[in-house]
N, C-alpha and C positions, 0 to 999 in steps of 0.2 A: 504494500500500500504506500509506503514511504517513497519507494523508487518511482512508482507511477505518478505520485504527486510531484516529484522532482522533474520528471519528464514533461508533465503538463505545464508546470511553471516555466520550464525552459522554453517550450514551444510558444507559450503565450508571451514571454519576454521577447523572443525573436520576432514574432509577428508585430507586437507593439513597437519595437525598435525600428523595424522596416517601415511601418506606417508613419512614424514620426521623422526618421532620418532622410528617407528618399525624397519626400516633398520639400523638406527644409533645404537639402542640398541642391535640388532643382531650382528652388526659389532663389537661393543665394547666387547660384551660378548664372542665372539668366537675368534676374531683376536687381540684385544688389551686389554687383561685382566688387564694389569698394569695400565691402565687409569680408571678402574672401580671406585676406591675410589674417584678420582678427579671428575668424572662425578656425582657420588652420592652426593658429597658435593655441587656441583654447582646446582643440581636439588633440594636440600633441602633449598637453600638460600631463595627462595621466601616464604617459610613457616616460616623461623626463623627471618628474618629481621623485619617484622612488629611487632613481639613480643618484639624485642630489642628496637625498636623505642618507643613503648608504655611504656616500663620500664623506659627509659630515660625521657619520658614525665612525668611519675609519680614522678620520682626523682626530676625533676624540679618543679613540682607543690607542692609536699609535703616537699621539702627540706628546709633547714634552711634559705636560702636567698629568699624564696618565698614571693610574695605579699599576698598570702593566708596563714595565720599562723596556719595551721592545726596541725603541730607537734611541734610547739614552746612551751617552758615551761615558 
C-alpha cells in the first residue's frame, strides 16, 4: 500500500510539474524574453547551492580554526 501511494504521488507530481512548467517556459520564451536570464539563474540555484554549502563545510572542517588539525603546520 505504501509503495502504491508513492507511485501515485510521483505520477501526480510529474503531471502537475509538466502542466505548470511547459506553459511557463513557453510563455517566457515567446512573450517575455527579457526575463529568460533571470529564470535560468533561478532554475540553476538548486544545482549550485548544495555545492557552495559543501565548500563552506570543507573550509570549516579543514580551516585553521578547526578542531581537526588537518592543514595545520
